[in-house]
N, CA, C and O atoms as CSV, one atom per row, in Angstrom:
chain,resi,resn,atom,element,x,y,z
A,1,UNK,N,N,3.248,43.983,-19.602
A,1,UNK,CA,C,4.300,43.838,-20.114
A,1,UNK,C,C,5.280,42.646,-19.347
A,1,UNK,O,O,5.484,42.532,-18.138
A,2,UNK,N,N,5.756,41.892,-20.345
A,2,UNK,CA,C,6.638,40.649,-19.747
A,2,UNK,C,C,7.980,40.528,-20.733
A,2,UNK,O,O,8.018,40.860,-21.918
A,3,UNK,N,N,8.975,40.018,-20.013
A,3,UNK,CA,C,10.355,39.489,-20.868
A,3,UNK,C,C,10.067,38.642,-21.765
A,3,UNK,O,O,9.870,37.534,-21.268
A,4,UNK,N,N,9.958,38.669,-22.824
A,4,UNK,CA,C,9.908,37.798,-23.934
A,4,UNK,C,C,11.342,36.973,-24.138
A,4,UNK,O,O,11.289,35.760,-24.340
A,5,UNK,N,N,12.436,37.561,-24.089
A,5,UNK,CA,C,13.600,36.593,-24.528
A,5,UNK,C,C,14.955,37.760,-23.961
A,5,UNK,O,O,14.911,38.976,-23.773
A,6,UNK,N,N,15.986,36.862,-23.824
A,6,UNK,CA,C,17.472,37.555,-23.579
A,6,UNK,C,C,17.891,37.989,-25.001
A,6,UNK,O,O,17.628,37.398,-26.048
A,7,UNK,N,N,18.369,38.768,-24.894
A,7,UNK,CA,C,18.950,39.558,-26.346
A,7,UNK,C,C,20.725,39.292,-25.847
A,7,UNK,O,O,21.147,39.672,-24.755
A,8,UNK,N,N,21.582,38.588,-26.876
A,8,UNK,CA,C,22.754,38.216,-26.633
A,8,UNK,C,C,23.220,37.124,-25.827
A,8,UNK,O,O,22.448,36.181,-25.657
A,9,UNK,N,N,24.358,37.100,-25.303
A,9,UNK,CA,C,24.698,35.985,-24.530
A,9,UNK,C,C,24.571,35.887,-23.014
A,9,UNK,O,O,24.743,36.998,-22.513
A,10,UNK,N,N,24.366,35.083,-22.252
A,10,UNK,CA,C,24.033,34.680,-21.011
A,10,UNK,C,C,25.087,35.092,-20.302
A,10,UNK,O,O,26.179,35.206,-20.858
A,11,UNK,N,N,24.920,35.382,-18.955
A,11,UNK,CA,C,26.184,35.972,-18.049
A,11,UNK,C,C,27.007,34.821,-17.889
A,11,UNK,O,O,28.192,35.136,-17.776
A,12,UNK,N,N,26.767,33.468,-17.835
A,12,UNK,CA,C,27.420,32.285,-17.910
A,12,UNK,C,C,28.293,32.243,-19.360
A,12,UNK,O,O,29.508,32.044,-19.319
A,13,UNK,N,N,27.672,32.421,-20.493
A,13,UNK,CA,C,28.338,32.586,-21.721
A,13,UNK,C,C,29.446,33.673,-21.897
A,13,UNK,O,O,30.377,33.525,-22.690
A,14,UNK,N,N,29.282,34.803,-21.088
A,14,UNK,CA,C,30.203,35.966,-21.099
A,14,UNK,C,C,31.305,35.721,-19.687
A,14,UNK,O,O,32.124,36.527,-19.245
A,15,UNK,N,N,31.060,34.625,-19.296
A,15,UNK,CA,C,32.516,34.424,-18.244
A,15,UNK,C,C,32.034,34.480,-16.911
A,15,UNK,O,O,32.699,33.939,-16.028
A,16,UNK,N,N,30.818,35.141,-16.604
A,16,UNK,CA,C,30.454,35.246,-15.021
A,16,UNK,C,C,30.538,33.760,-14.055
A,16,UNK,O,O,30.055,32.660,-14.323
A,17,UNK,N,N,31.142,34.084,-13.145
A,17,UNK,CA,C,31.585,33.098,-12.374
A,17,UNK,C,C,30.140,32.556,-11.208
A,17,UNK,O,O,29.893,31.459,-10.708
A,18,UNK,N,N,29.612,33.547,-11.139
A,18,UNK,CA,C,28.077,33.140,-10.341
A,18,UNK,C,C,27.048,33.116,-11.343
A,18,UNK,O,O,26.078,32.430,-11.019
A,19,UNK,N,N,26.976,33.728,-12.584
A,19,UNK,CA,C,26.022,33.820,-13.509
A,19,UNK,C,C,24.940,34.283,-12.863
A,19,UNK,O,O,23.892,33.693,-13.128
A,20,UNK,N,N,24.889,35.119,-12.135
A,20,UNK,CA,C,23.653,35.913,-11.421
A,20,UNK,C,C,23.644,37.297,-11.325
A,20,UNK,O,O,22.591,37.922,-11.205
A,21,UNK,N,N,25.125,38.013,-11.384
A,21,UNK,CA,C,25.225,39.528,-11.205
A,21,UNK,C,C,25.889,40.394,-12.102
A,21,UNK,O,O,26.753,41.240,-11.870
A,22,UNK,N,N,25.298,40.021,-13.276
A,22,UNK,CA,C,26.148,40.601,-14.540
A,22,UNK,C,C,25.010,41.503,-15.544
A,22,UNK,O,O,23.801,41.287,-15.620
A,23,UNK,N,N,25.649,42.365,-16.133
A,23,UNK,CA,C,24.527,43.233,-17.064
A,23,UNK,C,C,23.867,42.163,-18.030
A,23,UNK,O,O,24.460,41.172,-18.457
A,24,UNK,N,N,22.564,42.503,-18.309
A,24,UNK,CA,C,22.032,41.834,-19.187
A,24,UNK,C,C,20.974,42.684,-20.115
A,24,UNK,O,O,20.729,43.839,-19.766
A,25,UNK,N,N,20.450,42.239,-21.084
A,25,UNK,CA,C,19.522,42.753,-22.101
A,25,UNK,C,C,18.390,41.937,-22.753
A,25,UNK,O,O,18.485,41.007,-23.554
A,26,UNK,N,N,17.110,42.606,-22.123
A,26,UNK,CA,C,15.791,41.565,-22.596
A,26,UNK,C,C,15.100,42.592,-23.495
A,26,UNK,O,O,15.082,43.819,-23.391
A,27,UNK,N,N,14.389,41.576,-24.643
A,27,UNK,CA,C,13.381,42.136,-25.167
A,27,UNK,C,C,11.803,42.033,-24.431
A,27,UNK,O,O,11.490,41.027,-23.794
A,28,UNK,N,N,11.100,42.905,-24.561
A,28,UNK,CA,C,9.816,42.868,-23.836
A,28,UNK,C,C,8.814,42.556,-24.899
A,28,UNK,O,O,8.907,42.636,-26.124
A,29,UNK,N,N,7.646,42.108,-23.981
A,29,UNK,CA,C,6.336,41.997,-25.018
A,29,UNK,C,C,5.834,43.162,-25.961
A,29,UNK,O,O,5.263,42.958,-27.032
A,30,UNK,N,N,6.078,44.245,-25.504
A,30,UNK,CA,C,5.677,45.644,-26.192
A,30,UNK,C,C,6.685,46.000,-27.314
A,30,UNK,O,O,6.466,46.961,-28.051
A,31,UNK,N,N,7.834,45.193,-27.449
A,31,UNK,CA,C,8.811,45.672,-28.481
A,31,UNK,C,C,10.009,46.190,-27.608
A,31,UNK,O,O,11.117,45.710,-27.847
A,32,UNK,N,N,9.895,47.008,-26.745
A,32,UNK,CA,C,10.909,47.790,-26.011
A,32,UNK,C,C,12.104,46.815,-25.607
A,32,UNK,O,O,12.149,45.658,-26.023
A,33,UNK,N,N,12.907,47.275,-24.904
A,33,UNK,CA,C,14.188,46.629,-24.128
A,33,UNK,C,C,14.317,46.930,-22.768
A,33,UNK,O,O,14.074,48.029,-22.268
A,34,UNK,N,N,14.684,45.985,-22.214
A,34,UNK,CA,C,15.105,46.304,-20.531
A,34,UNK,C,C,16.401,46.030,-20.508
A,34,UNK,O,O,16.867,45.175,-21.262
A,35,UNK,N,N,17.141,46.701,-19.658
A,35,UNK,CA,C,18.738,46.590,-19.417
A,35,UNK,C,C,18.733,46.183,-18.082
A,35,UNK,O,O,17.748,46.448,-17.394
A,36,UNK,N,N,19.729,45.552,-17.587
A,36,UNK,CA,C,20.221,45.266,-16.320
A,36,UNK,C,C,21.910,45.852,-16.274
A,36,UNK,O,O,22.810,45.395,-16.979
A,37,UNK,N,N,22.063,46.982,-15.247
A,37,UNK,CA,C,23.059,47.509,-15.476
A,37,UNK,C,C,23.484,48.191,-13.981
A,37,UNK,O,O,22.703,48.081,-13.036
A,38,UNK,N,N,24.593,48.802,-13.855
A,38,UNK,CA,C,25.103,49.492,-12.816
A,38,UNK,C,C,24.415,50.661,-12.949
A,38,UNK,O,O,24.389,51.258,-14.026
A,39,UNK,N,N,23.689,51.170,-11.686
A,39,UNK,CA,C,22.996,52.465,-11.734
A,39,UNK,C,C,24.157,53.570,-11.731
A,39,UNK,O,O,25.092,53.248,-10.998
A,40,UNK,N,N,24.298,54.714,-12.338
A,40,UNK,CA,C,25.272,55.512,-12.322
A,40,UNK,C,C,24.465,57.169,-12.583
A,40,UNK,O,O,25.081,58.015,-13.231
A,41,UNK,N,N,23.619,57.361,-12.236
A,41,UNK,CA,C,22.689,58.323,-12.687
A,41,UNK,C,C,23.445,59.650,-11.825
A,41,UNK,O,O,23.657,60.715,-12.406
A,42,UNK,N,N,23.796,59.449,-10.456
A,42,UNK,CA,C,24.412,60.792,-9.738
A,42,UNK,C,C,25.811,60.886,-10.592
A,42,UNK,O,O,26.247,62.009,-10.843
A,43,UNK,N,N,26.363,59.979,-10.942
A,43,UNK,CA,C,27.796,60.291,-11.580
A,43,UNK,C,C,27.648,60.713,-12.927
A,43,UNK,O,O,28.531,61.496,-13.276
A,44,UNK,N,N,26.910,60.471,-13.678
A,44,UNK,CA,C,26.831,60.680,-15.396
A,44,UNK,C,C,25.767,61.591,-15.629
A,44,UNK,O,O,25.765,62.141,-16.730
A,45,UNK,N,N,24.740,61.902,-14.716
A,45,UNK,CA,C,23.908,62.997,-15.392
A,45,UNK,C,C,24.507,64.351,-15.629
A,45,UNK,O,O,23.961,65.117,-16.423
A,46,UNK,N,N,25.672,64.713,-14.944
A,46,UNK,CA,C,26.248,66.043,-15.348
A,46,UNK,C,C,27.073,65.922,-16.397
A,46,UNK,O,O,27.649,66.904,-16.867
A,47,UNK,N,N,27.227,64.602,-16.914
A,47,UNK,CA,C,27.860,64.392,-18.352
A,47,UNK,C,C,27.057,64.669,-19.478
A,47,UNK,O,O,27.568,65.146,-20.492
A,48,UNK,N,N,25.707,64.388,-19.396
A,48,UNK,CA,C,24.958,64.363,-20.409
A,48,UNK,C,C,25.118,65.708,-21.258
A,48,UNK,O,O,25.260,66.840,-20.795
A,49,UNK,N,N,25.055,65.279,-22.795
A,49,UNK,CA,C,25.438,66.581,-23.720
A,49,UNK,C,C,24.035,67.556,-23.593
A,49,UNK,O,O,23.039,67.053,-23.073
A,50,UNK,N,N,23.998,68.748,-24.009
A,50,UNK,CA,C,22.917,69.790,-23.793
A,50,UNK,C,C,21.614,69.212,-24.114
A,50,UNK,O,O,20.640,69.367,-23.377
A,51,UNK,N,N,21.579,68.443,-25.377
A,51,UNK,CA,C,20.204,68.003,-25.799
A,51,UNK,C,C,19.791,66.981,-25.158
A,51,UNK,O,O,18.686,66.696,-25.619
A,52,UNK,N,N,20.088,66.254,-24.321
A,52,UNK,CA,C,19.767,65.023,-23.548
A,52,UNK,C,C,19.285,65.155,-22.056
A,52,UNK,O,O,19.866,65.980,-21.351
A,53,UNK,N,N,18.450,64.538,-21.619
A,53,UNK,CA,C,17.780,64.743,-20.286
A,53,UNK,C,C,17.391,63.681,-19.895
A,53,UNK,O,O,17.548,62.727,-20.657
A,54,UNK,N,N,16.774,63.464,-18.633
A,54,UNK,CA,C,16.107,62.099,-18.079
A,54,UNK,C,C,15.168,62.669,-17.472
A,54,UNK,O,O,15.239,63.795,-16.977
A,55,UNK,N,N,13.917,61.718,-17.454
A,55,UNK,CA,C,12.720,62.247,-16.437
A,55,UNK,C,C,13.261,61.678,-15.165
A,55,UNK,O,O,14.202,60.898,-15.015
A,56,UNK,N,N,12.406,62.275,-14.206
A,56,UNK,CA,C,12.597,61.700,-12.559
A,56,UNK,C,C,12.385,60.149,-12.401
A,56,UNK,O,O,12.921,59.550,-11.469
A,57,UNK,N,N,11.594,59.506,-13.326
A,57,UNK,CA,C,11.458,57.990,-13.192
A,57,UNK,C,C,12.675,57.413,-14.111
A,57,UNK,O,O,12.866,56.202,-14.215
A,58,UNK,N,N,13.184,58.031,-14.527
A,58,UNK,CA,C,14.438,57.194,-15.447
A,58,UNK,C,C,15.676,57.235,-14.809
A,58,UNK,O,O,15.970,58.145,-14.035
A,59,UNK,N,N,16.517,56.194,-15.115
A,59,UNK,CA,C,17.737,56.138,-14.351
A,59,UNK,C,C,19.031,56.043,-15.486
A,59,UNK,O,O,18.684,55.547,-16.558
A,60,UNK,N,N,20.145,56.360,-15.413
A,60,UNK,CA,C,21.048,56.108,-16.295
A,60,UNK,C,C,21.918,54.884,-15.584
A,60,UNK,O,O,22.294,54.936,-14.413
A,61,UNK,N,N,22.145,53.911,-16.375
A,61,UNK,CA,C,23.005,52.551,-16.200
A,61,UNK,C,C,23.799,52.191,-16.975
A,61,UNK,O,O,23.640,52.338,-18.187
A,62,UNK,N,N,24.832,51.639,-16.442
A,62,UNK,CA,C,26.371,51.542,-17.355
A,62,UNK,C,C,25.924,49.649,-17.744
A,62,UNK,O,O,25.436,48.878,-16.917
A,63,UNK,N,N,26.213,49.362,-18.958
A,63,UNK,CA,C,26.065,47.968,-19.172
A,63,UNK,C,C,27.685,47.891,-20.094
A,63,UNK,O,O,28.225,48.783,-20.749
A,64,UNK,N,N,28.098,46.622,-19.855
A,64,UNK,CA,C,29.433,46.523,-20.497
A,64,UNK,C,C,29.485,46.519,-21.889
A,64,UNK,O,O,28.493,46.082,-22.474
A,65,UNK,N,N,30.288,46.853,-22.443
A,65,UNK,CA,C,30.630,47.063,-23.783
A,65,UNK,C,C,30.561,45.516,-24.366
A,65,UNK,O,O,29.879,45.407,-25.384
A,66,UNK,N,N,31.109,44.428,-23.915
A,66,UNK,CA,C,30.772,43.098,-24.260
A,66,UNK,C,C,29.467,42.721,-24.014
A,66,UNK,O,O,29.128,41.782,-24.734
A,67,UNK,N,N,28.692,43.075,-23.330
A,67,UNK,CA,C,27.258,42.675,-23.199
A,67,UNK,C,C,26.369,43.112,-24.415
A,67,UNK,O,O,25.528,42.368,-24.920
A,68,UNK,N,N,26.701,44.703,-24.941
A,68,UNK,CA,C,26.010,45.215,-25.775
A,68,UNK,C,C,26.381,44.626,-27.194
A,68,UNK,O,O,25.603,44.304,-28.092
A,69,UNK,N,N,27.774,44.564,-27.176
A,69,UNK,CA,C,28.422,43.935,-28.674
A,69,UNK,C,C,27.954,42.800,-28.775
A,69,UNK,O,O,27.519,42.593,-29.907
A,70,UNK,N,N,27.809,41.642,-27.819
A,70,UNK,CA,C,27.127,40.148,-28.018
A,70,UNK,C,C,25.701,40.445,-28.364
A,70,UNK,O,O,25.171,39.727,-29.212
A,71,UNK,N,N,25.071,41.332,-27.863
A,71,UNK,CA,C,23.260,41.341,-28.166
A,71,UNK,C,C,23.266,42.281,-29.634
A,71,UNK,O,O,22.170,42.455,-30.167
A,72,UNK,N,N,24.067,42.673,-30.057
A,72,UNK,CA,C,23.772,43.802,-31.450
A,72,UNK,C,C,23.321,42.754,-32.399
A,72,UNK,O,O,22.306,43.040,-33.033
A,73,UNK,N,N,23.853,41.627,-32.621
A,73,UNK,CA,C,23.283,40.712,-33.628
A,73,UNK,C,C,22.030,40.310,-33.618
A,73,UNK,O,O,21.414,39.966,-34.627
A,74,UNK,N,N,21.540,40.333,-32.366
A,74,UNK,CA,C,20.042,40.051,-32.146
A,74,UNK,C,C,19.016,41.090,-31.966
A,74,UNK,O,O,17.836,40.820,-31.744
A,75,UNK,N,N,19.475,42.255,-32.064
A,75,UNK,CA,C,18.558,43.456,-32.041
A,75,UNK,C,C,18.131,43.758,-33.621
A,75,UNK,O,O,18.863,43.890,-34.602
A,76,UNK,N,N,16.830,43.814,-33.524
A,76,UNK,CA,C,16.261,43.739,-35.084
A,76,UNK,C,C,16.708,45.037,-35.527
A,76,UNK,O,O,17.163,45.851,-34.724
A,77,UNK,N,N,16.592,45.297,-36.885
A,77,UNK,CA,C,16.805,46.727,-37.334
A,77,UNK,C,C,15.814,47.462,-37.314
A,77,UNK,O,O,16.024,48.634,-37.005
A,78,UNK,N,N,14.541,47.085,-37.599
A,78,UNK,CA,C,13.163,47.831,-37.445
A,78,UNK,C,C,12.188,46.888,-36.272
A,78,UNK,O,O,11.054,47.260,-35.971
């Protein structure tokens, strides 16, 4: 599995001063997506709705609204 491309604007385009420590969204070679976000599993796990859960190997991450909104137009419908 490899990163194929960034989805949405780069951290620099979103106004990051360093351009190195911002949320990001990437399309992977297998068609899935990977995100860089702030780890928030311990804080948000208890907030999950009853029909949601996570596996031991999964984490809940926060990605800024701006990151996802700017990525939306590049995410395929199918």
